[in-house]
Each structure stands twice: as C-alpha cells, then as structure tokens.
N, C-alpha and C positions, 0 to 999 in steps of 0.2 A: 645099725644100733647093734652094741656086744665088743668085742675086743680087736680092737685095730691098733693100728701105729697113731701117735698125734698128730690131728691135721694142721699142728703148726710146725711140726717138723720140714726141714727141705733137705741139707746133706744128710745129715744123721748117719756120719760113719761107715757112707757107703763105699769107700778103698782099703778100709782099715780092717786089722785083725781084732787087735786088742780092743780096739773102738773104743779110747780113751782122749780122741783131741775133745779142745772144749766147745762146747756144742750142745743143744737140746736134742734129746734122741729117746723117744719113750716110745720103744718098739712095741709096745702092745698095755694098752690101757681100757676102760671099761668109758665107753661112749655112745652117743645120740649124735649123729651126724646128718644135716643135707647140703648137697650138691647138685646145683646148677648152673649146667651147660649152655654156651649162647653161642656157640661155635665159633668157626677160628680158633680152635685151641686155647680160648677164655671159657675161665669157668671160675667159678664163686663158691666156697665151704662156710657153714655154721655147723659149731659144732660145741657142744655138752658132754665136757669131759671128768673122769672121775677125778677131784681134787688132791685124793690122797698120793697118787702118782708124784704131785709136786709139790709133796708138801714139805718145808723144812720148818726146824723148830725156831721157838717165839724164845727171846733170849731174857733172861730176867738178871741184868748186870747187876741190882743188889740182892739175889737171893742170897748174897755169902757174909749179909750179915749176921751178926750173933750174938744174942743176949748176953752171953758167956763174958764179962767182962765190959761190956756195952761198947765193945769195939767192934768194927768192920776186920774180919777177918781176910787170911789172903789164901782161903778153899775156895777152888772151882766146883761151877756148878756140875752135876750128874744127872742128867736126864733118862739115860737109861737103865730101867727097873725101880724107876722112881718117880713120883710127883713132882713136877719143875712148880718151883713157888718162888714169886715175888714179892717182897718186903714193900709195899706204896705207903709210902712215909707221910704222917698226916701234921705234924711237927717237927720243926725246922731247929740246927742249933745255929751258932754264927758263924761255921764254916760249910753249911750246906749238908751236912747228915740228918740224916731223918732221926729224932727222937722217939720218934711213937711212930706204931704204921700197922697194918692189916697184912696177910699173906695172902696172896691173888697168885689164883691157878693158872698158871700160863702156858696150858695142856692147847693144842687147837682144836676147837669143834669144824664137822663140817656139815655146814646151813645151806652152802649153793654150791652146784659145781664151780669148773673152770668154765668158762667161756672161749671160746676159740673162734677168729672167724680169719680166711685165708683168701684170697684173690691169685691164679695161676694164670700162666699163660704158657702153649706147650708149643713149640713149633718145629722145624726142620733141622734149626740151627741151634736148639737145647730149650729153655726151661726158663720163666721167672716167679717169682712168688713174693707176695710180701703176707705176713701174719701178725696177727696179734693177741693177745689174752690177759684175759682180768681174773687176779686169784685172790682172795676171800683168804684174809686173816682175823680170826675172831678168837678171842682168849675164853676164859673163863669167869666162876665168880670169885669172891672175897670165901677165904674159910678160915675157922677157928676165932679167936677170938684178937684183941689188939697186945703190942708186942711193945715194950722198953726197948730199946733200942741206943746204942751211941752216949752212954753217960744220962738220957733221960733221966728225971728226979719224978719220975710216976706215968702213967697213964690216966686220963681223966675215966672215970665210969662212964661220961654220956660221950665219949669218942668216938665218933661213927666214923664206917669206911667209906673212902672216894668213890664216887661214882666207876660202876664197871665202867675199862676202856671198850669206846664205841670201836665198832668192827671198822676194819681199814681195808679198803682194798688197790690192791697192790696190780700192776701191770708189767706187760712185756709187748716188744715189735722188732720184728724181723725181716730183716729183707735178704733173699738170694738169687744167684745167677748161675746158669747151668750150661755152658758150652758145650756142644758137639763140635772134636775137632780133626774131622777124617783126612784133612789136607796134613796133617800131620802122619797118622798112622789110622787104620780105619780100626775104631770102637774107643782111640784116645777122646778124652771129656777134663775140662777143666771147671770145677765148682770153686765160688767166690760166696761169702754167708756173714753176714752180720747180727748183733741183738744187743737188745739196751732193756734193761729191766729194774722196776723199781718194787719191792717187798713179793718178786715171782722168780726169783733165782734161779729157779730148775729150771727155765727158759733159755737162760743164757750158757745155761751147763759149768757154772766156772767153779759150783761145791764138788765133784764129782772126782773124789781124790784118784791119780792115774798109779799110782802102786803107793808102796807103803813098808817100813821095814821093822813095823809093828803087828801085831794080829788084833789091828782095831782101825776105826775109819780116820785116819791122820796121814797126810803128805811123810812125813818122814819122822825117826825119832829125834832129829835134831830140835823140834819144834815145840816147845811144853805149851800145851793152851792151843794150837791152831786145831783139833779137829773139834773145838769146840766154837772156837772164832769162824772157824770154815763156814760155818753153814746156817746164819741164823737168816731168817728173812725179815724179823722185824725187832726189836729191843721193845721193853715198856720200862719207862722211868721210875723214878719215885712219888711223881706228882700221877701216876695211873697213864701217861702222855705214850703212844706208841708213835716207835719211830722205823720208817724200814728205811732196809738195807739197798745200797744201788750195786749196780754192777752191765759190766758189757763185754761182749765179746766176738773177735772174729776166727774166720776160717778160710784158707786157700786151698783146694789141692787139687793133684794135678796125675789122671793115669792115662800113660804108655804103654803101647805095646809093641816090644820090639820084634815079638812073631807072633803069629797066628796063636802059640801055644805058650809064650810068654811075656806076662805084661807085668809092669808097674807102677806101685801109687806111691806120689810123694804129698806130703802134708806138712801143715803146720798152721798152729792159732795162737792167739793170745787173748786173756784176759784179766778185768777187772775188777776188785773188789773195796769199796767205799763204803766203811757202817758209819752210823751215826755217831756222834760226839756223846750219844747217850751209853756207848758203851765203855769209853773211857774214865767215867767219872772217878772221884775219889774213892767210891765205896764198891765198885768192880773186882769180881772176884778176881786179882790179879796175883803173878804169877812172880812171886818175891825170891828174895835175896837169901837164901838158907835158914836157917830156924829165927836169924834176928831182924828178918823183915819184918813182921806183923806183930801185933794190928797196925794200920793205916789208920792213927788216929789225926792227922792234918794233913793239908793240901802241901805238906813242906815232905810228908814223907813218903806220899804219893811220889813225889817229884822224884824224891830220893831211893825209891828201891821198886817204884812200880812202873815207872818211865822203860823198861825193858820186857814188860810181859807182852806176849805175840795176841792176849785179848784185844779182839776189835781193833786188830790192826791193819789198817788198807793193805792192797800186796797186789803186786803182779804174777799170772800163771801164765809160763812158758811153755807152749809144748811142740815138737817134729819129730817127724819119724819119716820113714819110708818102709816099704815090703818089696820082697820078689813072690812069683809063682810061676809055678811052670803047672800047664793045666794038660800033662800027656794023652788024656782020652777027656771028652766029652763028661762033665759031671764032677771030674777027679779036681782039686787041687793040691794044690803040693806046696807050702811056699815058708818063709822065713821072714820074720818082722821086725825091726828093731827102732826105737823112739827115744828121745832124752826129753826130762820135763825139768823146769825150774821155777823155783817160786821165790818171789823179792819183796820184801817188806819194804812200807815204803815209809818218809817221810817221820815226824813226832821230834821233841827234844833230843832222842837219844841215835837221828838221822837214819832211820829203821831198822834199829837192832834189836832183837831180843835175845834174849837168854839160853844159849847154846845148854840143851838139857843132857848131849853126850859127855860132855866137862864138866869136873866135881865143882859146885859152888863153894866160892868165896864167902864166907861167915864174915860178916860185918865191915865185905868193902866192894871193890867194885867186881860185878860177875862176870863169866866169860862168855862174851855176847858175838851173834854171827847174824848177819845183814839177810841173807837168802843159801840156797841149799838145793841141790838139783841129784839126781839118779839116771840111772839107764836101763830101760825096761826092752827084754826080747822075747817072741815068742816063733816059736815051730808050729806048723797046724800040716795036718792031712784031713782034709775035708772031702765027705764022698754024697752028694746029693743023689735023691732018690726020687 
C-alpha cells in the first residue's frame, strides 16, 4: 500500500535515458496490491491503482457548435483552464446536425480505481508476464439550459436533456518477455513487449509526446490539432453515446556490454491509434482552410474543407534509438542517447494528409498539407547513484 510502479508495467523504459519509447511506464502511482508467490518463479498480483495517473481526456467533438449564426464553427476545443462541454443534440435537421441540445460536462470523474492483474514467471533464462487492466470512463451531468443550434427554429420549453451517458469501461492487455543472454556477453538482455487497449490508452503508451518544437503537449508544430486528437480515451457524440479509442503498441529493446564498463542499448517501438468515427462528424472542431473555411454548414462543406484536419485522424507512431554508456566506477554513468521519431497519419479521402501548420494557408483554395513528420532527439547525461 502506497506509491510504487504500476504492476501492469513490464519493460518500462529500462534501457533508456530519455524514456520515450512507446509503452506503459507509470513509475510511481498510488496503489493497494497483493502478490501471491506459488514457487518455481511463478507469482500473481492484483492491484487497485489511482486512475488519475492513467486518465486521458474525453473528447466532445461537438463542443465547437456555436449559437452565433446557428452553425458549427471551425474552432478547436480547449480543455486547459476551462470546463470541457459537449453539446448533446435533442433534435436534428436533414443533414444530421443538431438543431437543439443541452450542454454535457465531459470532465472525467473518479468513482472507482483502475484494477490491474498480472501473472509473472521468473527463471534463470529471464522473465515472462501477462497483465491486464480495467479503466472506468465516467462523465458529468448536464449543465445550463437548452440551446438553439444550426439554424434551429427554436427550442421547445418542454425539451428535456437526454439521459446522462452511462459509464464505460476501457481495458488493456499486455504480454512481455525478457531473455537473459550471457552467451553473448555477461549482462546482455533482450526485451519484447506488446499491448492493446480500448479506452485505456495510457496502458499502451501511444499518447506520450516524444518531443516537441512548441512549449506544449504536441508532437511537432506542423500538425495543427494533434495535441487535441492525440490523447482522447473516448468521445461523446450528439446522442450522448460514448465511443472508446483503440490503440496498439509494441517494443523491442536489447542491451549489450562491449566491456564490463561500457554498455549499449538499442530499442525500437511502434504504436497505432484508431479513433472512432464519431470524432470525424461534420460538426467536429475541424481545422479549416484560412478565413474562408467555416462555418461548415453541410456535408459538402466538410468534405471540401474539413477533410485535411488532424483532429481524430488515425496515425502511426514510430520510435527508434540507441545509447552508449560508460561506467568508469561503480554507480557512475556517463552516456549519450539519440532517438528518431515519426508520426504518420492514415487513410481518409485526403490519403492521410493534414494541413501543414508551418506553411501559409491558401484562402479559398487547396491548403498546403503533409502526411507525416519526424524529428531527432538527443540527450547527454551524467548520473551518480548513492
């Protein structure tokens, strides 16, 4: 009972300095756990862990609906410093846009802990672990009164908000192997790990930015909106239904000792995120094309201007790196690490292309777009352990 590393984790960046490969690594979380040992290296753990360390936002893709002009705008949602609100529609027009609705507070509530279970085997050859987790997603209630949207003729006085969305339960599963390889050199080790999640994507580690060119939580400054799209565990649609985000990650890492005092780590990981189509509706907060982009009043307008938005776009995340560490004396490490990361958008009518935020926008024409971006990270570190 207290603060410890999550029992879901396995590899958890053991060989890295920057510690940004794609995978779960909750190094310190509040938990209450029990481990049973069965002999022969076999053990099992059940753990109740603080969900706030694994919580990502719930998206409200229709929160950008604006009563000004009665049409949805191209504005993005801001979760920092304000109450995240979703407009849940009660009546709809001919193209599927809500004509009236209520505000739904989508800030997550803590009602139950994350429950984690792990089965582990340790032997002279290495270790193996299978782990799973359940993560609750629960939003708030309706706030304020009804709103007229998208050219609606008026909001009936008797209009009642829809049922508050039921709590949804995301989950994650992970398997990992660790092989001791003294036949190559004493201390050599190989790690293999893969994880899958729905609505609990902190357990796959795909949302953690590996580095950024802006002073904010985004991947690079070329993908407008990816800081919003990157971290949603779920989305609430205009009917008040919750849609879970799906993700996958895999990691391989190898440590080799060139000499007792010189070692090198080589590692690579891959992640994929799949967002529910609720995030790509015609009322979503899209990145438009200059001042002429919005409001998007029809499906045709969305297809013409909103298709290049990075919001809610599926993407791949690649990460590879290596380090070289010299330990001239016990408990002193001097080393350097270099890593390469790439984000690649997938699919869609624009073949995965999104607006390039580094280039001037073309007002009233085709925007400048890109489908991927990459960057190199480097770190030098001197570490003394006591």
